[in-house]
C-alpha angles and dihedrals in degrees: 000000000000121000126243123246112263091250096053088045089052092051090052091051089048090053091052093048102041098030088227112120110244091163135017110198096178135034124182113211125192103203094182132025097211128079130206093217130070100211117187092225097050137061102197093103090058088072094053090115091063102059123191131172142182115242134212085254090057092052092045088053090054094049099082090055093042091052094042092052095040100242109196103180138033119196110203103209134161154095088323110320092199088068089074104095090211093048096122091045088059091051090048089058092048093048089060083077093041091241116166113245122206120187124213106198146162088232095229097119102032091107098061090039097043097111094051093042093059089045099049108018125069098203140349129224113198131194113244116184105173146313113320097285097041091046094053094045094051093045091044091222117113111224096018093126091052092048091051091049092052090047093052090048091050093052094042091051091056092044116010094192095051108128116241119170132173134225122205125197104213115213145137095296098052113023093095090061094050093121092051088050091057091045090047089052090056095043092050091052100247115162094216143005130215133192134199136158125255124272108232104157110052135078093243124118095046095301107160087197134010113273115262121232099271090052093047092052091057085072105022118088118252123232091267090048091053094062091047091050091054091051091045091054094047089053092045092054088057101038095045100038093127092051088053094047095048092043096241080131103054100206127074122242087259094057093047089052087052088065088067092045090050094058092036088060090063086063094046094248092128143339123285111273113266114249123202103213138167099170098130089053099049105027146026141195127233113190131209092265093048097261111150120208133174091238136339093282110044131079119275125272095206142293131280090219091066103029139019119273091234092053091047100054093045098038118128092256091050093049091046092051091054091046094051099039110116106184095192091061108023105106093219093052092042092058095035117133101187117050137162130211111181117182115228093238097049124108115208 
């Protein structure tokens, strides 16, 4: 990675020390509230009847603050961002400031959008849940794997060096096919594969209320599964040694082992793995209805429809939240599955 200018590095240190954001390297936007999959570990699709989306005017209103705070990367998340009919217009506005755009997608509509994707988006992260049968079953969309394969091929045909990576949520319904997931990622032409455990305890992903125990255990591993998962991980570290060494698998061996420790913690075998994270100091989330959050999992700061983005992220309540957040003891942070730790000197 490149290094920041001394001034930008200083501003990141100042944000961490004062809890007032002097810089904001990463912003996660959710252009559309709906999703075109019905994944078993996510409830976003259950709100498809109540559609919300960001507009070009919304993005224009953000631009002053993004420019002022030196935003380097926008992650387009969802729902499915490509469901927003003005998605590429939003990208066009952001590109006026030369901001890197990463798209997190289900992959179902890549093929028809391939030409615009290689023009306006810098890289794509796709959700991969298993081999073909497992992927389609978890997504509850027949043919989802095949559509993703066609989409990857269409993008790579137009631009062979376009970076497309995959992210897999490992849980009770797919941990047994983990080797097949890695093999599928290779076969599909992904440039890298990443793995994380399933969030079952937060209000993220359109959960109107936290899941109760029976719902959690549809996704969590059982006591017997935990032992099998540990054996699976030990075997993966041997069988896919080359993939770890060449970083085709993004995580280190330690982080992969932490997936076991995360699930084992739900059975009181150990504490939840400690995560070093500075997400609320280096990023923020803007949802499709304008809600602004410090990250996916914590409560909202405000809404861009009623207050300026700049005022929201540096309001008294936002500063107090960051100042009083103790990640080692905060229950949401302790059980977090998707954390970010960005060094002050790193350029994205």
